[in-house]
Biopython code that builds the backbone (N, CA, C, O; Angstrom):
import numpy as np
from Bio.PDB.StructureBuilder import StructureBuilder

atoms = [
    (1, "MET", "N", (7.468, -3.751, 5.038)),
    (1, "MET", "CA", (6.368, -4.025, 4.319)),
    (1, "MET", "C", (5.873, -3.066, 3.153)),
    (1, "MET", "O", (5.939, -1.846, 3.306)),
    (2, "VAL", "N", (5.547, -3.437, 2.388)),
    (2, "VAL", "CA", (4.971, -2.510, 1.384)),
    (2, "VAL", "C", (3.638, -2.793, 0.708)),
    (2, "VAL", "O", (3.494, -3.829, 0.059)),
    (3, "LEU", "N", (2.613, -1.861, 0.848)),
    (3, "LEU", "CA", (1.217, -2.282, 0.373)),
    (3, "LEU", "C", (0.959, -1.651, -0.751)),
    (3, "LEU", "O", (0.990, -0.433, -0.926)),
    (4, "ARG", "N", (0.646, -2.661, -1.691)),
    (4, "ARG", "CA", (0.360, -2.252, -2.939)),
    (4, "ARG", "C", (-1.107, -2.352, -3.300)),
    (4, "ARG", "O", (-1.542, -2.639, -4.415)),
    (5, "LEU", "N", (-1.797, -2.084, -2.237)),
    (5, "LEU", "CA", (-3.548, -1.977, -2.919)),
    (5, "LEU", "C", (-3.744, -1.044, -3.604)),
    (5, "LEU", "O", (-4.741, -1.258, -4.294)),
    (6, "ASP", "N", (-3.077, 0.430, -3.891)),
    (6, "ASP", "CA", (-3.745, 1.098, -5.051)),
    (6, "ASP", "C", (-3.399, 0.522, -6.347)),
    (6, "ASP", "O", (-4.102, 0.820, -7.313)),
    (7, "ARG", "N", (-2.328, -0.325, -6.500)),
    (7, "ARG", "CA", (-1.880, -0.680, -7.785)),
    (7, "ARG", "C", (-3.012, -1.869, -8.131)),
    (7, "ARG", "O", (-3.597, -2.021, -9.203)),
    (8, "VAL", "N", (-3.145, -2.630, -6.964)),
    (8, "VAL", "CA", (-4.420, -3.904, -7.656)),
    (8, "VAL", "C", (-5.641, -3.009, -7.556)),
    (8, "VAL", "O", (-6.522, -3.246, -8.382)),
    (9, "MET", "N", (-5.797, -2.285, -6.921)),
    (9, "MET", "CA", (-7.230, -1.445, -7.021)),
    (9, "MET", "C", (-7.648, -0.801, -8.657)),
    (9, "MET", "O", (-8.713, -0.800, -9.275)),
    (10, "ALA", "N", (-5.972, -0.163, -9.068)),
    (10, "ALA", "CA", (-6.140, 0.295, -10.603)),
    (10, "ALA", "C", (-6.509, -0.718, -11.426)),
    (10, "ALA", "O", (-7.456, -0.674, -12.211)),
    (11, "GLY", "N", (-5.631, -1.804, -11.221)),
    (11, "GLY", "CA", (-5.681, -3.362, -12.118)),
    (11, "GLY", "C", (-7.098, -3.448, -12.386)),
    (11, "GLY", "O", (-7.402, -3.541, -13.575)),
    (12, "ARG", "N", (-7.969, -3.438, -11.587)),
    (12, "ARG", "CA", (-9.410, -3.806, -11.540)),
    (12, "ARG", "C", (-10.404, -2.684, -11.538)),
    (12, "ARG", "O", (-11.627, -2.822, -11.518)),
    (13, "THR", "N", (-9.719, -1.526, -11.560)),
    (13, "THR", "CA", (-10.689, -0.301, -11.909)),
    (13, "THR", "C", (-12.031, -0.046, -11.163)),
    (13, "THR", "O", (-13.167, 0.279, -11.508)),
    (14, "MET", "N", (-11.337, -0.368, -9.860)),
    (14, "MET", "CA", (-12.243, -0.120, -8.712)),
    (14, "MET", "C", (-11.977, 0.860, -7.854)),
    (14, "MET", "O", (-10.862, 0.987, -7.348)),
    (15, "SER", "N", (-13.041, 1.701, -7.590)),
    (15, "SER", "CA", (-12.713, 2.925, -6.796)),
    (15, "SER", "C", (-12.529, 2.920, -4.859)),
    (15, "SER", "O", (-13.105, 2.015, -4.254)),
    (16, "LEU", "N", (-12.051, 3.536, -4.387)),
    (16, "LEU", "CA", (-12.081, 3.583, -3.025)),
    (16, "LEU", "C", (-13.510, 3.275, -2.526)),
    (16, "LEU", "O", (-13.738, 2.309, -1.798)),
    (17, "LYS", "N", (-14.277, 3.967, -2.864)),
    (17, "LYS", "CA", (-15.742, 4.019, -2.406)),
    (17, "LYS", "C", (-16.390, 2.623, -2.603)),
    (17, "LYS", "O", (-17.097, 2.173, -1.701)),
    (18, "GLU", "N", (-16.169, 1.876, -3.811)),
    (18, "GLU", "CA", (-16.497, 0.708, -4.105)),
    (18, "GLU", "C", (-16.097, -0.458, -3.176)),
    (18, "GLU", "O", (-16.747, -1.410, -2.744)),
    (19, "LEU", "N", (-14.869, -0.089, -3.019)),
    (19, "LEU", "CA", (-14.244, -1.328, -2.180)),
    (19, "LEU", "C", (-14.595, -1.286, -1.020)),
    (19, "LEU", "O", (-14.785, -2.285, -0.325)),
    (20, "SER", "N", (-14.747, 0.043, -0.605)),
    (20, "SER", "CA", (-15.247, 0.131, 0.965)),
    (20, "SER", "C", (-16.580, -0.377, 1.088)),
    (20, "SER", "O", (-16.871, -1.122, 2.024)),
    (21, "GLU", "N", (-17.302, -0.081, 0.338)),
    (21, "GLU", "CA", (-18.523, -0.672, 0.516)),
    (21, "GLU", "C", (-18.866, -2.512, 0.472)),
    (21, "GLU", "O", (-19.608, -3.245, 1.127)),
    (22, "ILE", "N", (-18.020, -2.699, -0.511)),
    (22, "ILE", "CA", (-17.973, -4.182, -0.728)),
    (22, "ILE", "C", (-17.218, -4.523, 0.672)),
    (22, "ILE", "O", (-17.829, -5.365, 1.330)),
    (23, "VAL", "N", (-16.162, -4.102, 1.194)),
    (23, "VAL", "CA", (-15.352, -4.926, 2.152)),
    (23, "VAL", "C", (-16.118, -4.522, 3.530)),
    (23, "VAL", "O", (-15.997, -5.342, 4.441)),
    (24, "GLY", "N", (-16.797, -3.501, 3.762)),
    (24, "GLY", "CA", (-17.030, -3.002, 4.937)),
    (24, "GLY", "C", (-16.195, -2.261, 5.711)),
    (24, "GLY", "O", (-16.324, -2.377, 6.930)),
    (25, "VAL", "N", (-15.459, -1.607, 5.329)),
    (25, "VAL", "CA", (-14.089, -0.773, 5.843)),
    (25, "VAL", "C", (-14.205, 0.170, 5.264)),
    (25, "VAL", "O", (-14.404, 0.115, 4.050)),
    (26, "SER", "N", (-14.084, 1.859, 6.209)),
    (26, "SER", "CA", (-14.451, 2.823, 5.960)),
    (26, "SER", "C", (-13.501, 3.334, 4.816)),
    (26, "SER", "O", (-12.519, 2.607, 4.666)),
    (27, "ASN", "N", (-13.563, 4.348, 4.030)),
    (27, "ASN", "CA", (-13.099, 4.877, 3.416)),
    (27, "ASN", "C", (-11.733, 5.666, 3.741)),
    (27, "ASN", "O", (-10.852, 5.889, 2.911)),
    (28, "VAL", "N", (-11.712, 6.075, 5.188)),
    (28, "VAL", "CA", (-10.492, 6.532, 5.781)),
    (28, "VAL", "C", (-9.559, 5.293, 5.646)),
    (28, "VAL", "O", (-8.563, 5.265, 4.923)),
    (29, "ASN", "N", (-10.061, 4.136, 6.536)),
    (29, "ASN", "CA", (-9.030, 3.317, 6.765)),
    (29, "ASN", "C", (-8.418, 2.472, 5.565)),
    (29, "ASN", "O", (-7.260, 2.072, 5.686)),
    (30, "LEU", "N", (-9.071, 2.209, 4.519)),
    (30, "LEU", "CA", (-8.873, 2.266, 3.026)),
    (30, "LEU", "C", (-7.900, 3.147, 2.788)),
    (30, "LEU", "O", (-6.784, 2.662, 2.606)),
    (31, "SER", "N", (-8.012, 4.325, 2.739)),
    (31, "SER", "CA", (-7.202, 5.285, 2.096)),
    (31, "SER", "C", (-5.638, 5.000, 2.814)),
    (31, "SER", "O", (-4.577, 4.779, 2.230)),
    (32, "LYS", "N", (-5.918, 5.096, 4.345)),
    (32, "LYS", "CA", (-4.381, 4.667, 5.127)),
    (32, "LYS", "C", (-4.063, 3.643, 4.354)),
    (32, "LYS", "O", (-3.058, 3.864, 3.677)),
    (33, "MET", "N", (-4.573, 2.548, 4.195)),
    (33, "MET", "CA", (-3.749, 1.015, 3.679)),
    (33, "MET", "C", (-3.402, 1.520, 2.409)),
    (33, "MET", "O", (-2.179, 1.445, 2.293)),
    (34, "LYS", "N", (-4.099, 2.154, 1.087)),
    (34, "LYS", "CA", (-3.168, 2.363, -0.115)),
    (34, "LYS", "C", (-2.081, 3.481, 0.161)),
    (34, "LYS", "O", (-1.088, 3.492, -0.567)),
    (35, "THR", "N", (-2.189, 4.286, 1.021)),
    (35, "THR", "CA", (-1.273, 5.086, 1.390)),
    (35, "THR", "C", (0.064, 4.411, 2.163)),
    (35, "THR", "O", (1.103, 5.063, 2.271)),
    (36, "GLY", "N", (-0.037, 3.327, 2.579)),
    (36, "GLY", "CA", (0.967, 2.852, 3.467)),
    (36, "GLY", "C", (1.091, 3.166, 5.111)),
    (36, "GLY", "O", (2.001, 2.857, 5.880)),
    (37, "LYS", "N", (-0.172, 3.902, 5.372)),
    (37, "LYS", "CA", (0.134, 4.304, 6.753)),
    (37, "LYS", "C", (-0.283, 3.604, 7.760)),
    (37, "LYS", "O", (-0.205, 4.073, 8.896)),
    (38, "ILE", "N", (-0.651, 2.714, 7.593)),
    (38, "ILE", "CA", (-1.065, 1.618, 8.948)),
    (38, "ILE", "C", (-0.043, 0.728, 9.393)),
    (38, "ILE", "O", (0.801, 0.396, 8.561)),
    (39, "SER", "N", (0.033, 0.291, 10.534)),
    (39, "SER", "CA", (1.057, -0.631, 10.910)),
    (39, "SER", "C", (0.582, -2.249, 11.317)),
    (39, "SER", "O", (1.244, -3.154, 11.824)),
    (40, "ALA", "N", (-0.843, -2.204, 10.872)),
    (40, "ALA", "CA", (-1.373, -3.609, 10.822)),
    (40, "ALA", "C", (-2.670, -3.766, 10.025)),
    (40, "ALA", "O", (-3.456, -2.929, 9.580)),
    (41, "ILE", "N", (-2.651, -4.884, 9.992)),
    (41, "ILE", "CA", (-3.998, -5.301, 9.197)),
    (41, "ILE", "C", (-4.672, -6.365, 9.607)),
    (41, "ILE", "O", (-4.036, -7.372, 9.919)),
    (42, "ARG", "N", (-6.225, -6.345, 9.692)),
    (42, "ARG", "CA", (-6.958, -7.573, 10.273)),
    (42, "ARG", "C", (-6.827, -8.759, 9.007)),
    (42, "ARG", "O", (-7.077, -8.514, 7.827)),
    (43, "PHE", "N", (-6.380, -10.084, 9.538)),
    (43, "PHE", "CA", (-6.833, -11.007, 8.437)),
    (43, "PHE", "C", (-8.415, -10.821, 8.007)),
    (43, "PHE", "O", (-8.722, -10.837, 6.815)),
    (44, "SER", "N", (-9.142, -10.690, 8.772)),
    (44, "SER", "CA", (-10.502, -10.714, 8.169)),
    (44, "SER", "C", (-10.692, -9.424, 7.161)),
    (44, "SER", "O", (-11.528, -9.585, 6.272)),
    (45, "THR", "N", (-10.116, -8.371, 7.200)),
    (45, "THR", "CA", (-9.986, -7.201, 6.495)),
    (45, "THR", "C", (-9.230, -7.907, 5.217)),
    (45, "THR", "O", (-9.644, -7.761, 4.067)),
    (46, "LEU", "N", (-8.019, -8.724, 5.568)),
    (46, "LEU", "CA", (-7.266, -8.963, 3.996)),
    (46, "LEU", "C", (-8.167, -9.701, 3.660)),
    (46, "LEU", "O", (-8.590, -9.200, 2.619)),
    (47, "VAL", "N", (-8.966, -10.935, 3.965)),
    (47, "VAL", "CA", (-9.530, -11.568, 3.175)),
    (47, "VAL", "C", (-10.822, -11.071, 2.823)),
    (47, "VAL", "O", (-11.445, -11.811, 2.062)),
    (48, "ALA", "N", (-11.410, -9.986, 3.184)),
    (48, "ALA", "CA", (-12.299, -9.386, 2.289)),
    (48, "ALA", "C", (-11.729, -8.668, 1.269)),
    (48, "ALA", "O", (-12.232, -8.808, 0.155)),
    (49, "ILE", "N", (-10.714, -7.870, 1.409)),
    (49, "ILE", "CA", (-10.165, -7.268, 0.239)),
    (49, "ILE", "C", (-9.662, -8.113, -0.759)),
    (49, "ILE", "O", (-9.735, -7.616, -1.882)),
    (50, "CYS", "N", (-9.215, -9.142, -0.706)),
    (50, "CYS", "CA", (-8.632, -10.166, -1.577)),
    (50, "CYS", "C", (-10.329, -10.688, -2.401)),
    (50, "CYS", "O", (-10.645, -10.565, -3.584)),
    (51, "GLY", "N", (-10.932, -11.118, -1.547)),
    (51, "GLY", "CA", (-12.233, -11.573, -2.139)),
    (51, "GLY", "C", (-12.984, -10.753, -2.934)),
    (51, "GLY", "O", (-13.685, -11.212, -3.836)),
    (52, "ALA", "N", (-12.870, -8.989, -2.565)),
    (52, "ALA", "CA", (-13.580, -8.235, -3.398)),
    (52, "ALA", "C", (-12.746, -7.889, -4.742)),
    (52, "ALA", "O", (-13.410, -7.658, -5.753)),
    (53, "LEU", "N", (-11.306, -7.837, -4.823)),
    (53, "LEU", "CA", (-10.500, -7.664, -5.768)),
    (53, "LEU", "C", (-9.761, -8.725, -6.226)),
    (53, "LEU", "O", (-8.608, -8.600, -6.640)),
    (54, "ASP", "N", (-10.624, -10.217, -6.152)),
    (54, "ASP", "CA", (-10.299, -11.092, -6.333)),
    (54, "ASP", "C", (-8.809, -11.503, -6.919)),
    (54, "ASP", "O", (-8.505, -11.830, -8.066)),
    (55, "CYS", "N", (-7.961, -11.373, -5.705)),
    (55, "CYS", "CA", (-6.538, -11.383, -5.752)),
    (55, "CYS", "C", (-6.054, -12.302, -4.549)),
    (55, "CYS", "O", (-6.833, -12.858, -3.776)),
    (56, "GLN", "N", (-4.807, -12.381, -4.497)),
    (56, "GLN", "CA", (-3.629, -13.254, -3.334)),
    (56, "GLN", "C", (-3.352, -12.193, -2.457)),
    (56, "GLN", "O", (-3.292, -11.092, -3.004)),
    (57, "PRO", "N", (-3.153, -12.229, -1.154)),
    (57, "PRO", "CA", (-2.446, -11.355, 0.066)),
    (57, "PRO", "C", (-1.055, -10.926, -0.596)),
    (57, "PRO", "O", (-0.458, -9.877, -0.352)),
    (58, "GLY", "N", (-0.645, -11.939, -1.488)),
    (58, "GLY", "CA", (0.806, -11.194, -2.010)),
    (58, "GLY", "C", (1.050, -10.404, -3.071)),
    (58, "GLY", "O", (2.101, -9.922, -3.495)),
    (59, "ASP", "N", (-0.655, -10.300, -3.638)),
    (59, "ASP", "CA", (-0.542, -9.120, -4.291)),
    (59, "ASP", "C", (-0.694, -7.760, -4.006)),
    (59, "ASP", "O", (-0.558, -6.758, -4.707)),
    (60, "ILE", "N", (-1.031, -7.943, -2.730)),
    (60, "ILE", "CA", (-1.153, -6.485, -2.152)),
    (60, "ILE", "C", (-0.113, -6.309, -1.041)),
    (60, "ILE", "O", (0.071, -5.123, -0.768)),
    (61, "LEU", "N", (0.628, -7.195, -0.317)),
    (61, "LEU", "CA", (1.517, -7.130, 0.535)),
    (61, "LEU", "C", (2.832, -7.224, -0.077)),
    (61, "LEU", "O", (2.912, -8.222, -0.793)),
    (62, "GLU", "N", (3.852, -6.548, -0.038)),
    (62, "GLU", "CA", (5.079, -6.913, -0.626)),
    (62, "GLU", "C", (6.179, -6.629, 0.549)),
    (62, "GLU", "O", (6.204, -5.544, 1.129)),
    (63, "TYR", "N", (7.122, -7.734, 0.866)),
    (63, "TYR", "CA", (7.902, -7.700, 1.876)),
    (63, "TYR", "C", (9.361, -6.874, 1.187)),
    (63, "TYR", "O", (9.989, -7.347, 0.240)),
    (64, "GLU", "N", (9.576, -6.094, 1.602)),
    (64, "GLU", "CA", (11.258, -5.064, 1.438)),
    (64, "GLU", "C", (12.190, -5.499, 2.661)),
    (64, "GLU", "O", (11.760, -5.320, 3.800)),
    (65, "ARG", "N", (13.308, -6.000, 2.488)),
    (65, "ARG", "CA", (14.202, -6.302, 3.626)),
    (65, "ARG", "C", (14.672, -4.747, 3.923)),
    (65, "ARG", "O", (14.810, -4.630, 5.141)),
    (66, "ASP", "N", (14.883, -3.865, 3.432)),
    (66, "ASP", "CA", (15.322, -2.744, 3.984)),
    (66, "ASP", "C", (14.585, -1.599, 3.994)),
    (66, "ASP", "O", (15.035, -0.457, 4.079)),
    (67, "GLY", "N", (13.228, -1.989, 3.889)),
    (67, "GLY", "CA", (12.009, -0.881, 3.876)),
    (67, "GLY", "C", (11.547, -0.271, 5.065)),
    (67, "GLY", "O", (10.580, 0.484, 4.964)),
    (68, "GLY", "N", (12.056, -0.458, 6.164)),
    (68, "GLY", "CA", (11.508, -0.415, 7.612)),
    (68, "GLY", "C", (10.142, -1.033, 7.758)),
    (68, "GLY", "O", (9.722, -1.788, 6.882)),
    (69, "GLY", "N", (9.413, -0.739, 8.854)),
    (69, "GLY", "CA", (8.372, -1.302, 9.437)),
    (69, "GLY", "C", (7.075, -1.427, 8.496)),
    (69, "GLY", "O", (7.062, -0.844, 7.412)),
    (70, "MET", "N", (6.095, -2.122, 8.885)),
    (70, "MET", "CA", (4.783, -1.749, 8.603)),
    (70, "MET", "C", (3.931, -0.851, 9.509)),
    (70, "MET", "O", (2.777, -0.566, 9.187)),
]
sb = StructureBuilder()
sb.init_structure("model")
sb.init_model(0)
sb.init_chain("A")
sb.init_seg("    ")
for serial, (resi, resn, name, xyz) in enumerate(atoms, 1):
    if name == "N":
        sb.init_residue(resn, " ", resi, " ")
    sb.init_atom(name, np.array(xyz, "f"), 0.0, 1.0, " ", f" {name:<3s}", serial, name[0])
structure = sb.get_structure()
C-alpha cells in the first residue's frame, strides 16, 4: 500500500499544520502518514482527511501488488 497524502496535500496547497488543525490529528502522526511510516489508519481519520482535502480514499491510498505491506 502506498500513501499519496503528500501529493493530495500539495494539489490543495494545504500545509501539514493546517491539515492537523482541521482533522485533529497531531503533526507527528500526519507526517508519518505522508512518509508512509505507518502500518494502519483509522477509518475515522481517513474520513476526516478526505473531508478536509475534498478527496476520495483512493486519492490517498494506492495498492501496489509488489510493494510490501502498509
